[in-house]
C-alpha positions, -999 to 999 in steps of 0.1 A, spaced: -323 593 343 -343 594 310 -334 565 280 -317 591 259 -292 601 287 -287 562 291 -278 560 254 -256 587 255 -241 576 286 -235 541 272 -218 554 241 -193 575 260 -182 544 280 -179 527 246 -151 552 235 -116 539 224 -126 504 226 -120 485 197 -148 477 176 -165 443 178 -159 413 159 -179 405 131 -184 373 139 -176 341 158 -140 328 153 -128 289 146 -97 276 132 -88 284 97 -108 318 97 -77 338 91 -67 311 63 -103 315 49 -106 355 53 -64 357 34 -67 388 11 -69 376 -27 -34 386 -33 -20 355 -22 11 345 -36 5 323 -70 39 321 -86 33 283 -88 0 287 -103 -5 266 -136 -31 276 -158 -30 242 -180 -36 220 -151 -64 239 -138 -80 240 -172 -76 202 -171 -97 197 -142 -126 202 -167 -116 172 -194 -139 148 -180 -174 148 -168 -185 130 -131 -198 101 -151 -161 98 -170 -143 102 -143 -166 75 -124 -159 52 -155 -120 61 -152 -120 51 -118 -133 17 -127 -108 9 -154 -80 20 -130 -92 -8 -100 -94 -31 -128 -59 -26 -141 -41 -13 -106 -61 -25 -80 -68 -59 -89 -32 -65 -93 -18 -46 -59 -48 -72 -41 -31 -101 -63 0 -92 -49 -9 -90 -10 -28 -125 -16 2 -142 -28 23 -128 -2 2 -138 29 -4 -176 8 36 -176 7 40 -160 45 14 -186 59 24 -218 45 44 -227 74 13 -237 95 -3 -257 67 29 -276 61 32 -286 94 0 -305 96 2 -324 56 11 -359 63 8 -357 98 12 -392 119 30 -405 88 73 -408 79 61 -378 49 54 -356 77 78 -321 76 88 -326 114 94 -363 111 116 -356 79 133 -326 95 134 -340 131 123 -313 145 105 -306 176 71 -284 178 88 -258 197 116 -258 169 92 -254 143 72 -223 158 107 -205 159 102 -205 120 80 -174 120 106 -155 145 131 -158 115 108 -152 90 96 -120 109 129 -104 117 143 -98 82 111 -86 72 110 -59 96 145 -48 97 149 -49 60 118 -23 53 140 9 53 164 -2 27 140 -21 9 121 12 9 151 31 -4 161 10 -33 123 15 -43 129 53 -48 150 45 -75 131 22 -97 98 21 -114 69 4 -91 65 -21 -117 101 -31 -120 104 -33 -77 74 -53 -74 85 -76 -97 123 -79 -83 105 -88 -52 82 -113 -61 107 -128 -82 132 -134 -55 107 -143 -27 95 -168 -53 128 -186 -59 133 -182 -20 102 -199 -15 110 -229 -38 141 -236 -23 121 -249 11 117 -278 -12 152 -288 -9 159 -285 27 168 -315 48 171 -297 85 158 -279 109 190 -255 104 181 -256 64 143 -245 69 152 -217 92 179 -202 63 148 -206 37 123 -187 62 151 -159 69 157 -149 36 119 -153 23 113 -126 49 145 -110 38 126 -108 2 93 -97 10 104 -67 25 94 -36 10 62 -52 -6 38 -37 15 46 0 17 57 -2 -25 19 -10 -29 6 15 -9 31 42 -23 18 31 -56 -19 34 -51 -10 68 -41 -1 77 -76 -35 72 -88 -60 76 -62 -70 104 -40 -70 107 -7 -111 102 -2 -108 73 -30 -82 54 -8 -107 42 23 -128 17 -3 -95 4 -19 -78 -2 12 -108 -22 24 -108 -42 -12 -69 -48 -6 -70 -61 31 -98 -83 24 -76 -105 1 -56 -114 35 -83 -134 45 -89 -153 11 -53 -159 15 -60 -182 46 -84 -200 22 -66 -205 -9 -34 -219 15 -54 -245 37 -69 -257 -2 -39 -258 -18 -23 -282 17 -58 -305 14 -46 -308 -24 -9 -313 -22 -16 -338 7 -25 -362 -17 4 -358 -39 30 -371 -10 53 -394 -25 49 -383 -65 84 -377 -77 101 -388 -44 88 -357 -30 64 -352 1 33 -335 3 50 -304 21 80 -302 -4 53 -304 -37 36 -273 -18 64 -251 -14 76 -258 -51 44 -251 -71 37 -223 -47 72 -210 -53 66 -215 -90 35 -197 -91 56 -166 -76 79 -161 -101 54 -168 -129 31 -141 -116 63 -117 -101 73 -117 -142 41 -110 -153 42 -77 -133 72 -65 -150 48 -60 -181 13 -55 -166 16 -35 -136 11 3 -148 35 28 -128 19 59 -136 -9 75 -154 12 94 -180 29 63 -195 -1 41 -193 -12 26 -229 -50 23 -217 -55 58 -209 -67 84 -236 -45 120 -237 -75 133 -217 -77 108 -190 -38 111 -187 -44 149 -183 -69 147 -156 -52 121 -138 -18 139 -136 -38 175 -126 -54 152 -96 -20 137 -83 -1 173 -90 -30 199 -74 -31 173 -42 6 180 -38 7 218 -48 -28 225 -23 -9 209 8 26 226 -2 9 261 -4 -9 256 24 17 247 44 37 275 29 10 299 44 4 284 77 44 292 85 48 324 70 19 334 93 32 315 126 67 333 118 53 364 120 55 384 152 
């Protein structure tokens, strides 16, 4: 059989077979090849036009301004939270070996004092969900201010305890009041940053936890030398001053923590439109892509 007959036979064998695929398949290929007649009922021309309001350099400057006005405050909230939550360990060794030590004054053993961490974390974990439900009904600045003021009061009340039962109650309410702080801060950051911008901000955010240990140790060392002033022991000064600082910082959040881009007085109208557009388009893109996938999966 010559070459031409081989070609004719191979062609006849291929008759009736489906045409070969135009290229390799890959996940998402069907979405990429979706025809242009896609549903655009949610398309907002004004929002898309806002995408060009700022240049790349202007967008970088805007991001730095948001970092100074929002990221710094969020990191400081986390810093104060960890200082106040970890101060029980430093208070334990203040004035050690003297009648002014907290274990001596409250007549507690080491095992009994270790239980204060458990008493703190139980309400902190249990009341996260109820606190998050309240967060949906309040502005972020009001929500964080309420949390910090109440936990500052609970922390300052540590200075008035005279027994181990009183210390347990104070630690319980401290954990209760701090519940909801962390998810509230993360939600607040998502109003201002894209997903690809959150990584570096979370790194900075968590780094303040290590600074909290340093700050708490320095404060404990300083207040250890104030023991006996005004009839208060060093650990009492420690809790009282930290509580007052937390209350003052919480009140300042009411006025200085930005809620949403549209309400920020330090943003221009173009910057507000640009920031709002980013958040809206991320939500819109995710919703439309999910809807498209659900429609295609429901087809037989």
